[in-house]
C-alpha positions, 0 to 999 in steps of 0.5 A: 480951570473949571472947563479942563477935562478930567482923567482917570486910570482904571486897572482891569482884573484882566491884568491878573490873567497876564500876571498869574493865570498863565504866567508860570510853566511848572510846579517847582517854579510856582512852589518857589514863589510860596517858599520865598514868601515864607522866607520873608515871613521869618519862617524856620520851616516850610512843609509841602504836601502833594496828594497827586490822586486827589489833586491837592497841594498844601504849603504851610510855614511857621512864620509870623503869619498875617492879620486880616489887615496884612492880608488885605494891605499886602497879600491881596494887594497886587503890586505891593512893594514889600521892601518899602516897609522894610528891606530886612525881616524883623526877626532874623534880619533876612534880606527880603526876596519879594519885590513886585507883589505878584508872585502869589498870582503864580498859584493860579497857573496850576490851580483853580482854587487857592485857599489861604489860612493864617494866624497872627496877632491872636487873629485866626482867619482865611479866605478862598480865591477862585480862578473861575470867579475871577475869569467871570468877573473879567468877562463881565468887564470887572475892574478894580476889585475882586472879593475872595470868599471868607473861611469860617474861623471854626474850620481853621486849625492852624497854630502859627504861620500861614497855610496855602491849599491848592485844589482843582489843579489845572494840569497833572502834577509832575516832578513829585517825590525825589525829582521835585525835591531836586528841583526845589533844592536847586532853586534855593541856596538858603536851605539848611541849619546855617540859615535857620530855614528848612523845607520838607516835601511829603515828610522828606527834608530837602537838603543841599545834597538833593541838588545832586551836584556833589558826585558829578563835579570833576573840575571846579572853579570857585568864587568865594565861600559858597563855591568853596563849600560846594568844592568841599562836598564834591565826592569825585573832585579832581581839580579846584581853582579859586577865582576872584569874584570881583567885577572889573570897574565895579568894586562893590559888585561881587559874584560868589558860587562856582562853575564846574565840569563833569567827567562825562556829559551824560552825567548831566541828564537826570535819568528819572526825568530826562531833565538836563542840568547842563546849565549855569544858573544865576541866584539872587538873594538865595533864590533862582533868578535865571535858569541858564545864563550859559545859553546867552553866550552861544558857546559852541565849545565842547567843554560847555556840554560838560558844564554846570554851576551856580552863580550868586550875584546879589548886586543884581537886586539892590533895594535902591535900584530898579528891579532887574527881574522880568515879570515871570521871575525866571529871567533877568532884564538883559539891557540892565547895566548890572546884567551886562557887567555880569555877562562880561565877567562870566564871558572872561571866566568861560574863556579861562575855564575852556583853556584849563578844561582842555589842558586838564582833559588832555593831560589825563588822556594817557592815564585813561588809555594805559589802564588797558595792559595792551595799550600800556605795553605798546606805549612803553615801547615807544621812543621819547618823541613818539610818546609825546605824540601819543600823549597828544593823541590820547588827550584829544580822545579824552576830550570827546563826549564818550559815555560808554567805556567800550566805545572809548576803548575802541576809539583808543584802538583806532587811534593806535592803528592810526598812530602806527600808520603815521609812524611808518610814514614818518608823519606823526606831525599829522596828529597835531591836526586832530581836534574835536572839530577835525576828527576826520583826520583819523579817517583819512589815515585809515584810508592809507593803511596799506603799509600796516597788516591788512588783517588788522582790519579783518573784523571791520572788513567782514562787517562791511562786506556783510552790509554790502551783501545785504544791499545786494540782496535788497536790490536783487529782490527789487525791494521797496524804496523804504527798505533800501533807504533804511539800509543805505541811511544807516551806512552812508559810506556805501554812497560816499566814503566821506559820509561815514559820520553823516547824520540826518536831521528830522527837523530839516526833513520836515522843513523840506517837506513843507518847502516842497509843498510850496514848489511842488503843488503841481505834482500828482498824488502818486508823486507826492506819496513818493516823497517819503523816500527823501532824506536830509543829511548833514556831513560837515557843512554839506547838506545832502538830499538822497532820493532812492528809486526801486531797483526795477523802476525806470525813469526818464531824464526829464522827470528826474531833472524836474524832481531834482530841481524841485528838491534843490529849490526847496533846500535853498529856501530852507537854508535861506530862511535859516540864514545859511544860504552859503552852505552847499547842497548836494542831491544824489539819486540812486537808480537800479536801471539806466534812464529810459532816454539815455540810449537815444543818442551816443552822448545822451547820458554824458549830457544829462550827467553834466547838466545834473553836475551843474545843479550839484546833483548826480545819478548813481547806479546800485550796481556801481555802489556795490561793485566799488564797495566790494572792491574796496573791502575785499582786499582787507579780508584777503590779507587776514592771514598776515596778522602782525604785532599790531593786530595781536595787540588790538585783539588782546585789548578787545578781550579785556574786561572793561568794567574791571579796568575802568578808571572808576574801578 
C-alpha cells in the first residue's frame, strides 16, 4: 500500500565507542586480538615491538596480507563474519579464531592512532585511523561511515603480510619485557613449531616455557594429549593422574588440558608484577576465552589456593552454533548450555581434585616433618598407634599454606608439644578434630599443658611478659589512644585469649566509619575525631569493635552507652547490607579509670555492666588486663628450671639449619 510508513535502521558510529574505544583493559588483551588475526591470516611469525619511551607499538606478521578490497570488505567492516567466507584458513587449514569482526576495535582502547599497512596480490597500501577524528564525528552525530586517511605507497616498506603501528598511547605501557611475554604465552596454546606459529616480542621469542607453569606444578590431573604434554615438562611434578575429558551426555564434547596444584600457594604470585596465576583458564581454538572459571564455583576449600590450570574446550566455539563469547572476548555467556555442561564437568573434577589433593598432602606430611633429626628421633620412639596419630597431625600441618620453612618448623614443634600433652592425658583421639577449618584445637591443648614441663614454654612466656610490660608502660605514661591501640591490636590475646588469631579488615573498618556517618550525625567535631581509635576485627564468625580510652581519661556511663549504641547500630547495618546479619557483634571498651558515675550508688557499676552485656558489650580496665595476663604467664617462667626431654627436643629443633634440611635441598 502506498500509504504504508517506511522504516530505516541507522547505525551510529557511537557503537565504536562501546565496542572498542573503552572495551579492553590491558595491553596483553589487545595484542592478543592482533595475534589472533595473524593466525587467521596464515602467518607463521608475528613480530611485536614496544618502544615505551616513544609510546609506539608495532605488530607485524608474514601472513597473506590484505588487498584494498579486503581491507574495506573485511577489516574495516565492523561485524564482518569471518567464518561465513571460510571456517578454515586456505594455506594451513587452521580453525579460524575470529568471529564477530570487532577484535580490531580493541586497539583504540590503548592507542589514539592506528596505522595499518598491508601487502597482498601485488598491492601495497595502507591507512590511518584516528580515535580523535572518530570521536569528533560521533559528537557531530555521524552515522554509517568513517573514512580513514590513506598512506602513501612510497612510505610502505613492507615486503609481505600486515603491519599495525599504534601511537599516541592512552595509558602508560606496562607488562613490557618478560612479564608481557608471560601474559601473551598464557593466552595462546598454538605457539610453537608443531603449529608453525611463532611470536617474537622485542627480539625475544615467546615459547611455552614463558607461561612459567613448569616448575610450579606438584600434582597434576590431565585430560588428553595437551595435559600430558604439560605433565611431561613439569620439572617438580610428584604425582599425575589421567582423567577422562568426555562430558556426560555429550559424546562430542570433550575437554583437553590440565588442572594442577603447586607445593606452596606463594608460588602462584608473580614476584615481578604481583599478578596471580591462581586461576583455571579456559581456552578455545588455542586462544584464551575466559580468564578464570574457578571463581565461578565459589570454592572456599584450601586446595583452591594452590590451584592453576588450563582447560581447552573447542566445543564452545562451533561454526554452526551461536557465538558463546561475550563482547569483551574475556568471558563466556554463562546461560549457554555448552558453558553449563562445562561447568558441571569441572565441578565434578574439582571435587575429585580436592579429595586427592588432601590425601596426597596428608600422606607427605610425615616425610616433611622428619627431615629434622629431633623430630625423626621423637617419631621413631613412638609406639605403632601413636605413630598413626602423629602422621595424622603432620598431614594436617602439611595442608596449611605455610610459605616460610621456619614457620612450618615452628608449627611442627607446636604440634609435637600438643601431641605430648594429649598423650599424657590419653586423649590422642582429639587430633582427629584438627582440620584446616578448626586449628584452634591446638590452642585449646596448649591451655592444658600443666602436665608438661613448664619450661617448654619459657621462651613463649618471656616474650609475652615483655609485651605485657610494654602495655603497662604505655598505661603508666597515659599514652595516646593510638599508641595503646597499635600495641593491643598486635596482641589481641591481652584482651581475650581466644582472640589469638583475630585479624582486622580495613574494608570493614572503612565501612563502619561510613555507617557511623549516617547514625552519628549529631556528634561534635571532637567526638568525630575520636573515632579513629575504633578498630574492626574478625575472629571466627564474631565481629569485634574495640574502643580504647586514654588511661587517664574519665567518661560517664551515659556517654559511653551512647557511643556503644551507635557502634552497634553501625555494625548491624554493615552486616545486614552484606547479607550476614546472623553473625554476632561484640563491643569492648578499654578504660583506665572507673566511670565517673559508678560510685553514685552501691550497685551503679553492676547495673551498667548488665545493661552493656544485654547489648553484647563490656568494659575492661587496663589494670584488669595487665594483672590477668601477668598471672597467666608468670607461672611458665617460674617453672623454667624444670626442663625435660620435650623441651630439650624442641630446643634442638630450633637450632637446626633450615636451609640445609629443607625438602628441596
